[in-house]
C-alpha positions as CSV (number, residue, x, y, z in Angstrom):
1,X,-14.9,-7.7,-17.4
2,X,-12.8,-10.0,-15.3
3,X,-12.8,-13.5,-16.7
4,X,-9.8,-15.1,-14.9
5,X,-7.5,-14.5,-12.0
6,X,-4.0,-15.3,-10.8
7,X,-3.5,-15.7,-7.0
8,X,0.0,-15.6,-5.6
9,X,1.4,-18.5,-3.7
10,X,4.8,-18.9,-1.9
11,X,5.2,-22.5,-3.0
12,X,3.9,-25.8,-1.6
13,X,0.4,-24.3,-1.9
14,X,1.1,-21.7,0.8
15,X,-1.3,-18.8,0.2
16,X,-2.1,-15.8,2.3
17,X,-5.3,-16.5,4.4
18,X,-7.0,-13.4,3.0
19,X,-6.2,-14.5,-0.6
20,X,-7.7,-17.9,0.1
21,X,-10.9,-16.0,0.9
22,X,-10.6,-14.3,-2.5
23,X,-10.3,-17.7,-4.2
24,X,-13.5,-18.8,-2.5
25,X,-15.3,-15.7,-3.6
26,X,-14.1,-16.0,-7.2
27,X,-15.0,-19.7,-7.3
28,X,-18.6,-18.8,-6.1
29,X,-18.8,-16.2,-8.8
30,X,-17.7,-18.6,-11.5
31,X,-14.4,-16.8,-12.2
32,X,-11.7,-19.3,-12.9
33,X,-8.3,-18.8,-11.2
34,X,-4.9,-20.4,-10.8
35,X,-2.1,-19.9,-8.4
36,X,1.4,-18.6,-9.4
37,X,4.8,-18.1,-7.8
38,X,7.0,-15.0,-8.2
39,X,9.3,-17.0,-10.5
40,X,6.6,-17.1,-13.1
41,X,6.6,-13.2,-13.2
42,X,10.4,-13.2,-13.7
43,X,10.1,-15.7,-16.5
44,X,7.3,-13.7,-18.1
45,X,4.9,-16.6,-17.9
46,X,1.8,-14.8,-16.8
47,X,-0.6,-13.7,-19.5
48,X,-2.1,-10.5,-18.1
49,X,-4.7,-8.6,-20.2
50,X,-7.8,-6.6,-19.7
51,X,-9.7,-9.7,-18.5
52,X,-7.2,-10.7,-15.9
53,X,-7.2,-10.1,-12.2
54,X,-4.0,-10.6,-10.2
55,X,-3.9,-10.9,-6.4
56,X,-0.7,-10.8,-4.3
57,X,1.3,-8.7,-2.0
58,X,3.1,-5.4,-2.9
59,X,6.4,-7.1,-3.9
60,X,4.6,-9.4,-6.3
61,X,2.1,-6.9,-7.8
62,X,4.6,-4.1,-8.6
63,X,6.3,-6.2,-11.4
64,X,2.9,-7.1,-12.8
65,X,1.9,-3.4,-12.9
66,X,5.1,-2.6,-14.7
67,X,4.2,-5.3,-17.2
68,X,0.9,-3.6,-17.8
69,X,2.6,-0.2,-18.2
70,X,1.1,1.2,-15.0
71,X,3.5,3.1,-12.7
72,X,2.3,3.5,-9.1
73,X,3.6,6.3,-6.9
74,X,3.9,4.3,-3.6
75,X,3.0,7.5,-1.8
76,X,2.2,6.6,1.8
77,X,1.6,10.2,2.7
78,X,-0.4,12.0,0.0
79,X,-0.1,15.8,0.1
80,X,-3.8,16.1,0.3
81,X,-3.7,14.4,3.8
82,X,-0.8,16.5,5.2
83,X,-3.0,18.2,7.8
84,X,-3.7,14.8,9.3
85,X,-0.1,13.6,9.7
86,X,0.1,14.6,13.4
87,X,3.9,14.7,13.2
88,X,6.6,16.1,10.9
89,X,7.2,13.8,7.9
90,X,9.7,14.4,5.2
91,X,11.4,12.7,2.2
92,X,15.2,12.4,1.9
93,X,17.7,9.9,0.6
94,X,20.1,7.5,2.4
95,X,23.0,9.6,1.1
96,X,21.6,12.9,2.5
97,X,20.5,11.3,5.8
98,X,23.8,9.6,6.5
99,X,26.3,12.2,5.1
100,X,24.7,15.4,6.2
101,X,23.7,14.4,9.8
102,X,25.5,13.2,12.8
103,X,24.0,10.3,14.8
104,X,22.9,12.9,17.4
105,X,20.9,14.7,14.7
106,X,19.0,11.7,13.6
107,X,18.6,9.7,16.8
108,X,15.0,8.9,17.5
109,X,13.8,9.4,13.9
110,X,11.6,6.7,12.2
111,X,12.8,5.8,8.7
112,X,11.3,3.5,6.0
113,X,11.8,3.1,2.3
114,X,9.6,5.3,0.0
115,X,9.6,3.8,-3.5
116,X,11.0,0.3,-2.8
117,X,8.5,-0.4,0.0
118,X,9.8,-3.9,0.7
119,X,13.5,-3.0,0.7
120,X,13.5,-3.1,4.5
121,X,11.1,-2.8,7.4
122,X,10.8,0.7,8.9
123,X,12.6,1.3,12.1
124,X,13.7,3.9,14.7
125,X,17.3,5.0,14.6
126,X,18.6,4.3,18.0
127,X,22.3,3.7,17.5
128,X,25.3,4.2,15.1
129,X,24.7,0.6,14.0
130,X,21.2,1.6,12.7
131,X,22.9,4.1,10.4
132,X,25.3,1.4,9.3
133,X,22.3,-0.8,8.3
134,X,21.1,1.9,6.0
135,X,24.6,2.2,4.3
136,X,24.3,-1.2,2.8
137,X,21.6,0.0,0.4
138,X,21.9,2.3,-2.6
139,X,22.7,5.8,-1.5
140,X,20.0,7.1,-3.8
141,X,17.3,5.1,-2.0
142,X,14.4,7.4,-1.2
143,X,13.3,7.4,2.5
144,X,10.3,8.6,4.5
145,X,11.5,10.1,7.8
146,X,9.2,11.1,10.6
147,X,9.4,12.4,14.1
148,X,8.5,9.8,16.7
149,X,5.0,9.6,18.2
150,X,3.3,7.0,20.4
151,X,0.4,5.2,19.0
152,X,-2.1,3.6,21.4
153,X,-4.3,2.0,18.8
154,X,-4.1,1.7,15.0
155,X,-6.9,0.9,12.5
156,X,-7.2,0.3,8.8
157,X,-10.2,2.0,7.2
158,X,-11.2,0.4,4.0
159,X,-12.7,2.6,1.3
160,X,-14.3,1.4,-1.9
161,X,-15.8,3.9,-4.4
162,X,-15.7,6.7,-1.8
163,X,-17.5,4.7,0.8
164,X,-16.1,3.3,4.1
165,X,-16.7,-0.5,3.8
166,X,-14.9,-1.6,7.0
167,X,-12.7,-0.6,9.9
168,X,-10.3,-3.1,11.5
169,X,-8.0,-2.8,14.4
170,X,-4.5,-4.1,13.7
171,X,-2.5,-2.8,16.7
172,X,-3.0,-1.5,20.1
173,X,-6.0,-1.1,22.4
174,X,-9.3,-1.8,20.9
175,X,-11.1,0.3,23.5
176,X,-9.4,3.4,22.1
177,X,-11.6,4.2,19.1
178,X,-10.9,6.6,16.2
179,X,-12.6,9.9,16.0
180,X,-14.6,9.0,12.8
181,X,-15.4,12.7,12.2
182,X,-11.7,13.2,11.6
183,X,-11.4,10.1,9.4
184,X,-14.4,11.0,7.3
185,X,-13.2,14.5,6.8
186,X,-9.8,13.3,5.7
187,X,-11.4,10.8,3.2
188,X,-13.6,13.6,1.8
189,X,-10.5,15.8,1.2
190,X,-8.6,12.9,-0.3
191,X,-11.5,12.1,-2.6
192,X,-11.6,15.7,-3.8
193,X,-7.9,15.8,-4.6
194,X,-5.7,14.7,-7.6
195,X,-4.5,11.8,-5.4
196,X,-7.8,10.0,-5.5
197,X,-8.1,6.4,-6.5
198,X,-11.1,4.2,-6.5
199,X,-10.3,1.8,-3.6
200,X,-7.7,2.0,-0.9
201,X,-6.9,1.5,2.8
202,X,-6.2,4.5,4.9
203,X,-4.7,3.8,8.3
204,X,-5.4,6.0,11.3
205,X,-4.4,5.7,14.9
206,X,-5.0,7.3,18.3
207,X,-2.0,9.0,19.8
208,X,-1.2,9.2,23.5
209,X,-2.4,12.8,23.2
210,X,-5.9,11.4,22.3
211,X,-5.6,12.8,18.8
212,X,-6.7,10.7,15.8
213,X,-4.1,11.0,13.1
214,X,-3.0,9.4,9.9
215,X,-0.6,6.4,10.2
216,X,-0.3,5.9,6.4
217,X,-2.2,5.5,3.2
218,X,-2.2,2.3,1.2
219,X,-3.2,1.7,-2.4
220,X,-6.0,-0.9,-3.0
221,X,-4.1,-3.1,-5.5
222,X,-2.2,-5.0,-2.7
223,X,-3.8,-4.6,0.7
224,X,-3.9,-6.6,3.9
225,X,-7.4,-7.4,5.0
226,X,-7.0,-7.6,8.8
227,X,-10.0,-9.9,8.9
228,X,-12.3,-7.8,6.6
229,X,-15.2,-9.8,5.2
230,X,-13.9,-11.8,2.2
231,X,-16.7,-10.5,-0.2
232,X,-16.1,-6.9,0.8
233,X,-12.3,-7.4,0.5
234,X,-12.5,-9.0,-2.9
235,X,-14.8,-6.3,-4.2
236,X,-12.3,-3.6,-3.0
237,X,-9.4,-5.3,-4.7
238,X,-11.4,-5.8,-7.9
239,X,-12.5,-2.2,-8.0
240,X,-9.0,-0.9,-7.9
241,X,-7.7,-3.5,-10.3
242,X,-10.3,-2.7,-12.9
243,X,-9.4,1.0,-12.6
244,X,-5.7,0.2,-13.1
245,X,-6.6,-1.9,-16.2
246,X,-8.5,1.0,-17.6
247,X,-5.7,3.5,-17.0
248,X,-3.1,1.1,-18.5
249,X,-5.3,0.7,-21.6
250,X,-5.6,4.4,-22.0
251,X,-1.8,4.8,-21.5
252,X,-1.2,2.1,-24.1
253,X,-3.5,3.6,-26.7
254,X,-2.0,7.1,-26.1
255,X,1.6,5.7,-26.6
256,X,0.5,3.9,-29.8
257,X,-1.1,7.1,-31.1
258,X,2.1,9.0,-30.5
259,X,4.2,6.3,-32.2
260,X,2.0,6.6,-35.3
């Protein structure tokens, strides 16, 4: 049971608006919290145990997960959702992309980091300079690459314990709605797969062809709310965090048993 929480701040009491909502919900529920900066993680100053809830963006939460002994996959495109991609998506490295292809071969491809999600913002290769930008990073960096498509609207679908708890537009034309039959079928297939987790955001969009397809999948441990009700949002984060704590505890006990 969660008894305390840490909420990430950037300094000078600057906290993400959605995380302020989480603070309000926790306070109303009698759960004490304190804010922390990324420096405290680096200095190993956070006491994180089975009673502790940590709220922050992906870059902040990943080191906390490592501290817990939990390794996340950062898989934006689970295999179980492949039929919903709506375009060709593949994984490569910077080395292979740059060394095995000419600019002509990769022009118009969208690239973004796979494992180190915050290493750089995804972009479309439009010039030789774009390839040069990639060359400043480690050649072993994993990349997602995808063929270019045109999104007319993009939505985040929030799922908590297999139930859709919210749908929020974050880009494009609000009048262009998702085909929810497609979304619900995709969620059902994901829930029936080995990829399943307890809470997550699954982004879908409407293409210029009118097709509803997957934009990307996002784990529920660090998720933008896009204006989702603060109670619903907090419950989603808590569901996934408690699941992670349970998995981390099992992994820890398993390692201890092997050591004995």
